[in-house]
VEXDREN-2710 file (C-alpha; in Angstrom, 1 decimal):
% VEXDREN-2710
k/r/px/py/pz
1/MET/146.2/101.0/103.4
2/SER/147.4/103.0/100.1
3/ILE/149.7/106.3/100.9
4/PHE/147.6/108.2/98.6
5/LYS/144.1/107.1/99.7
6/ASN/142.2/110.1/101.0
7/LYS/144.9/112.3/100.4
8/THR/145.2/115.8/97.9
9/ILE/148.2/115.2/96.0
10/LEU/150.2/117.5/93.5
11/ILE/152.4/117.1/90.8
12/THR/154.7/119.9/89.4
13/GLY/155.6/119.3/85.7
14/GLY/152.7/116.9/85.7
15/THR/151.8/116.7/82.0
16/GLY/155.2/114.9/81.6
17/SER/155.4/111.3/80.8
18/PHE/155.9/110.6/85.2
19/GLY/153.0/112.6/85.6
20/ARG/150.7/111.1/82.8
21/ALA/151.8/107.9/83.8
22/PHE/151.3/108.3/87.5
23/VAL/148.1/109.9/87.5
24/LYS/146.4/107.0/85.3
25/ARG/147.8/104.2/88.0
26/VAL/146.8/106.5/91.2
27/LEU/143.3/107.0/90.1
28/GLU/142.8/103.4/88.9
29/GLU/144.7/101.8/91.6
30/HIS/144.0/103.8/95.2
31/ASP/141.6/106.0/96.0
32/PRO/142.7/110.0/96.7
33/THR/140.5/113.0/97.4
34/LYS/142.2/114.9/94.6
35/VAL/145.1/114.8/91.9
36/ILE/146.1/118.4/90.9
37/ILE/148.5/118.9/88.2
38/PHE/150.5/122.1/88.0
39/SER/152.4/123.3/84.9
40/ARG/152.9/125.7/82.3
41/ASP/151.5/124.8/78.8
42/GLU/147.7/124.9/78.6
43/LEU/147.7/122.8/75.9
44/LYS/149.4/119.9/77.0
45/GLN/146.7/120.1/80.0
46/LEU/144.1/120.3/77.9
47/GLU/145.2/117.1/75.7
48/MET/145.8/115.4/79.7
49/LYS/142.4/116.6/80.8
50/ASN/140.6/115.6/77.6
51/SER/142.1/112.0/78.2
52/PHE/141.4/111.6/81.6
53/GLN/137.5/113.4/81.1
54/ASP/135.8/111.1/83.4
55/SER/137.5/111.9/86.5
56/SER/136.5/113.8/88.7
57/LYS/139.2/113.7/91.2
58/LEU/141.3/115.6/88.9
59/ARG/142.4/119.3/88.9
60/PHE/144.7/121.5/86.7
61/PHE/146.7/124.5/87.8
62/ILE/148.4/127.0/85.2
63/GLY/151.5/128.0/86.9
64/ASP/155.2/128.1/86.9
65/ILE/157.5/127.2/89.9
66/ARG/159.6/130.4/89.1
67/GLU/156.2/132.0/90.8
68/LYS/156.3/131.5/94.9
69/GLU/153.1/133.2/95.2
70/ARG/151.2/130.9/92.7
71/LEU/152.5/127.6/94.3
72/VAL/151.5/128.5/97.6
73/ARG/147.5/129.3/96.6
74/ALA/148.0/126.1/94.6
75/PHE/149.5/123.8/97.6
76/GLU/146.5/125.2/99.9
77/GLY/145.1/121.8/101.3
78/VAL/147.9/119.6/99.8
79/ASP/149.1/116.1/101.5
80/ILE/151.6/115.1/99.4
81/VAL/153.8/116.9/96.6
82/ILE/155.8/115.4/94.0
83/HIS/158.4/117.3/92.5
84/ALA/158.6/116.5/88.7
85/ALA/159.0/120.0/87.1
86/ALA/162.4/120.7/85.6
87/LEU/164.4/121.8/82.4
88/LYS/166.2/118.6/81.3
89/GLN/168.0/118.7/77.9
90/VAL/171.3/118.2/78.3
91/ASP/172.4/120.5/75.2
92/THR/169.6/122.8/75.9
93/GLY/171.2/123.6/79.3
94/GLU/174.8/124.2/78.0
95/TYR/173.5/127.1/76.0
96/ASN/170.7/128.4/78.6
97/PRO/172.3/128.0/81.6
98/ARG/170.4/130.8/83.2
99/GLU/167.1/129.4/82.3
100/PHE/167.9/126.0/83.8
101/VAL/169.0/127.6/87.1
102/LEU/165.7/130.1/87.4
103/THR/163.9/126.9/86.8
104/ASN/165.9/123.7/88.0
105/VAL/167.1/125.7/91.2
106/PHE/165.2/129.1/92.2
107/GLY/162.3/126.7/91.4
108/THR/162.7/124.0/93.7
109/GLN/163.4/126.3/96.1
110/ASN/160.4/128.3/95.7
111/VAL/158.5/124.7/95.7
112/ILE/159.8/123.7/99.5
113/ASP/159.0/127.2/100.6
114/ALA/155.8/127.0/99.4
115/SER/155.3/123.4/100.8
116/LEU/156.6/124.8/104.4
117/ASP/154.0/127.8/104.1
118/THR/150.9/125.4/103.6
119/SER/152.5/122.5/105.8
120/VAL/152.2/119.7/103.0
121/GLN/152.6/116.5/104.5
122/LYS/155.8/115.0/102.3
123/VAL/157.7/116.6/99.3
124/LEU/159.6/114.0/97.1
125/ALA/161.6/115.3/94.1
126/LEU/162.4/113.3/90.9
127/SER/166.3/113.9/90.3
128/THR/168.6/112.1/87.8
129/ASP/171.8/109.9/87.6
130/LYS/173.2/113.4/85.8
131/ALA/173.1/115.3/89.3
132/SER/176.0/112.6/90.4
133/SER/179.3/114.0/89.7
134/PRO/177.6/116.4/87.5
135/ILE/179.6/117.6/84.2
136/ASN/176.9/119.6/82.4
137/LEU/174.9/122.9/83.7
138/TYR/171.4/120.5/84.0
139/GLY/173.3/117.9/86.3
140/ALA/174.5/120.5/88.3
141/THR/171.9/122.3/88.4
142/LYS/169.7/118.4/89.9
143/LEU/172.6/118.2/92.4
144/THR/171.8/121.9/93.8
145/ALA/168.3/121.3/94.0
146/ASP/168.9/117.4/95.6
147/LYS/171.0/119.1/98.5
148/LEU/168.0/122.5/98.8
149/ILE/165.4/119.7/99.0
150/THR/167.1/117.2/101.5
151/ALA/168.3/120.5/103.5
152/ALA/165.1/121.8/103.7
153/ASN/164.1/119.3/106.7
154/VAL/165.8/121.6/108.9
155/TYR/163.4/124.1/108.2
156/ALA/160.6/122.1/108.9
157/ASN/160.2/121.4/112.7
158/SER/156.8/123.7/113.1
159/SER/155.3/122.7/109.4
160/GLY/156.3/119.0/109.9
161/THR/157.0/119.0/106.4
162/LYS/159.3/116.0/105.1
163/PHE/161.5/116.2/102.1
164/SER/163.3/113.4/100.6
165/VAL/164.7/112.9/96.4
166/VAL/164.6/109.5/94.3
167/ARG/167.3/109.6/91.9
168/TYR/167.0/107.1/88.9
169/GLY/168.0/107.1/85.1
170/ASN/167.0/107.1/81.8
171/VAL/163.1/106.0/81.3
172/LEU/162.6/103.8/78.5
173/GLY/160.0/105.5/76.1
174/SER/159.5/108.9/78.1
175/ARG/159.2/112.2/76.0
176/GLY/162.4/112.5/74.6
177/SER/163.6/109.3/74.8
178/VAL/165.5/108.0/71.6
179/VAL/163.8/105.3/71.0
180/PRO/161.2/106.6/68.7
181/PHE/163.8/108.7/66.9
182/PHE/165.5/105.7/66.3
183/LYS/163.0/103.9/65.2
184/ASN/161.8/106.7/63.0
185/LEU/165.3/107.1/61.6
186/VAL/165.1/102.9/60.6
187/LEU/161.9/103.5/58.8
188/GLN/163.3/105.9/56.7
189/ASN/166.9/104.4/56.0
190/LYS/168.7/106.5/57.3
191/ARG/172.0/106.2/59.4
192/ILE/171.4/106.1/63.3
193/PRO/173.5/109.0/65.2
194/ILE/175.5/107.4/67.8
195/THR/177.7/109.8/70.0
196/ASP/180.3/107.0/70.9
197/VAL/179.8/102.9/70.5
198/ARG/181.1/102.3/74.2
199/MET/178.7/104.6/75.8
200/THR/176.1/103.4/78.4
201/ARG/173.3/104.6/80.4
202/PHE/171.0/103.7/83.2
203/TRP/167.4/102.4/82.5
204/ILE/164.4/102.2/83.9
205/THR/160.8/101.4/82.9
206/ILE/157.9/104.1/83.6
207/ASP/156.2/101.2/86.0
208/GLN/159.3/100.5/88.2
209/ALA/159.4/104.2/88.3
210/LEU/156.0/104.5/89.7
211/ASP/156.8/101.3/91.7
212/PHE/159.9/103.4/93.2
213/VAL/157.9/106.8/94.0
214/THR/155.2/105.0/95.8
215/ASN/157.4/103.1/97.9
216/SER/159.8/106.1/98.5
217/LEU/156.6/108.2/99.9
218/GLU/155.6/105.1/102.4
219/SER/159.1/105.1/103.8
220/MET/161.0/108.5/103.7
221/ASN/161.9/110.1/106.9
222/GLY/163.1/113.0/105.7
223/GLY/166.5/113.9/104.0
224/GLU/167.3/110.5/102.1
225/ILE/168.4/110.4/98.4
226/PHE/166.5/107.1/97.2
227/ILE/168.6/105.3/94.5
228/PRO/166.8/101.6/92.6
229/LYS/169.0/99.2/91.8
230/ILE/168.3/99.2/88.1
231/PRO/170.1/97.7/84.8
232/SER/172.4/98.9/82.4
233/MET/172.1/98.9/78.8
234/LYS/174.8/99.5/76.4
235/ILE/173.8/102.2/73.2
236/ILE/175.2/100.0/70.8
237/ASP/172.7/97.0/72.3
238/LEU/169.7/99.3/72.6
239/VAL/170.6/99.9/68.3
240/SER/170.8/96.0/67.7
241/ALA/167.1/95.6/69.8
242/ILE/165.4/98.2/67.3
243/THR/167.4/97.1/63.9
244/SER/169.4/93.9/63.3
245/ASP/171.0/96.0/60.1
246/ALA/171.9/99.2/61.5
247/LYS/173.3/102.1/59.9
248/ILE/175.6/103.7/62.4
249/GLN/177.2/107.0/62.1
250/GLU/179.6/107.8/65.0
251/ILE/179.2/111.7/65.5
252/GLY/180.9/112.2/68.9
253/ILE/180.0/113.1/72.5
254/ARG/177.9/116.5/72.7
255/PRO/179.0/119.2/74.9
256/GLY/177.9/117.8/78.6
257/GLU/177.6/114.5/77.9
258/LYS/179.0/111.6/79.6
259/LEU/180.5/108.5/78.5
260/HIS/178.9/106.7/81.5
261/GLU/176.3/108.0/84.0
262/GLU/176.8/107.7/87.7
263/MET/174.5/107.4/90.5
264/ILE/176.3/107.5/93.3
265/SER/180.0/108.8/93.9
266/ILE/182.6/107.3/95.7
267/ASP/182.6/110.0/98.0
268/ASP/178.8/109.7/98.5
269/ALA/179.3/106.2/98.9
270/ARG/180.7/107.1/102.1
271/ARG/176.9/108.3/103.5
272/THR/175.1/105.5/101.8
273/ILE/173.4/102.0/102.6
274/GLU/172.3/99.6/100.6
275/LEU/169.1/97.4/101.1
276/ASN/167.9/94.2/98.6
277/ASP/166.4/96.8/95.8
278/LYS/168.1/99.9/96.3
279/PHE/170.3/102.4/97.9
280/ILE/169.7/105.0/100.3
281/LEU/172.5/108.2/100.3
282/TYR/171.4/109.8/103.7
283/PRO/172.8/113.8/104.8
284/ALA/176.1/113.6/107.1
285/SER/174.1/115.9/109.3
286/SER/170.8/113.6/110.5
287/SER/170.8/110.0/112.3
288/TYR/169.7/107.3/110.3
289/ASP/170.1/104.9/112.7
290/GLY/166.6/103.2/111.7
291/PHE/167.6/102.5/108.4
292/ILE/171.5/101.4/108.7
293/LEU/169.4/98.7/111.1
294/LYS/168.0/97.7/107.7
295/GLY/170.5/97.9/105.7
296/GLN/174.4/97.8/105.1
297/ASN/177.0/100.3/104.3
298/VAL/178.3/100.2/100.9
299/PRO/182.2/98.8/100.8
300/GLU/185.2/101.4/100.7
301/GLY/185.5/102.9/97.2
302/PHE/182.1/101.8/96.2
303/SER/180.7/103.5/93.3
304/TYR/177.2/102.9/91.4
305/ARG/178.1/103.5/87.6
306/SER/176.3/102.9/84.2
307/ASN/179.5/100.8/83.0
308/THR/180.4/98.7/86.2
309/ASN/177.1/97.8/87.3
310/THR/176.4/94.2/88.2
311/LYS/172.8/94.4/86.3
312/TRP/172.5/94.0/82.4
313/LEU/170.0/94.2/80.0
314/SER/170.3/91.7/76.8
315/VAL/169.4/92.6/73.2
316/ALA/166.5/90.4/73.7
317/GLU/165.2/92.0/76.8
318/ILE/165.6/95.3/75.1
319/SER/163.8/94.6/72.5
320/ASN/161.0/93.3/74.8
321/LEU/160.7/96.2/76.3
322/ILE/160.9/98.7/73.3
323/ALA/158.6/96.6/71.3
324/ASN/155.6/98.7/71.8
325/ILE/157.5/102.5/72.0
326/THR/156.3/104.3/68.8
END
């Protein structure tokens, strides 16, 4: 039986790319009691409401995760919370650090407290590869949020709430993706700005992200960080997939930007097990013998980085993936 059947689900930041795709799938393929979108932007909520106007199971809450009282009211009767709300632009975070801390850190703590107060069954937070060995403010706030979420299980004895995290890379075609930006520049016969031609990134499709979130919700015991095995992509190959006659301008790495991304550091690898399709990073303070029996410890000195990944997308594969992205 589906984990979402007859459940009330709430998505913070639900008008984003993940939220819209998740709502479409869960309404079409599962049988939830209710799906609640919690977000700040009334215009995006209106647009989303219009696109799902035939659904009687969809609800909308205007609110900010910085306000715990509003979260508590929204979480009443909710079974599953998917915490997707965050400020995410790396360069914006470098110049607005306080705002990122208030939303990504204090907002996440509010989500935790509201979930405990209303006895939500499961909370799954969406994280990012930038949370591993962070060098920018955004990554640092997401690492802090990850630790808040996994540590929250210590306080969940009376409520029974389980808290876990999923961490993955860039989502192809998501809001803010470089693909539409690059395609538009090509149409205008303009140069494509590349920060560094050596750059690599982890990439995941929105369907893969939805599958991974669903599977993680089904298997979570609380405290895990789930990391999918996904391919890497060279930024220069992405450009080649968009156009075979690219005009490139190398502009240099921006503040807070990495040359290569990482999802598991060497230090975190000591608490990581490997399964066929994913890695699971577990907290040192908890026992995860059940998972260890299903998987195996990663080798000493292991790290999961976009430039040393064993899975790579070819130019042809990238071209097929981005064909319908506009």
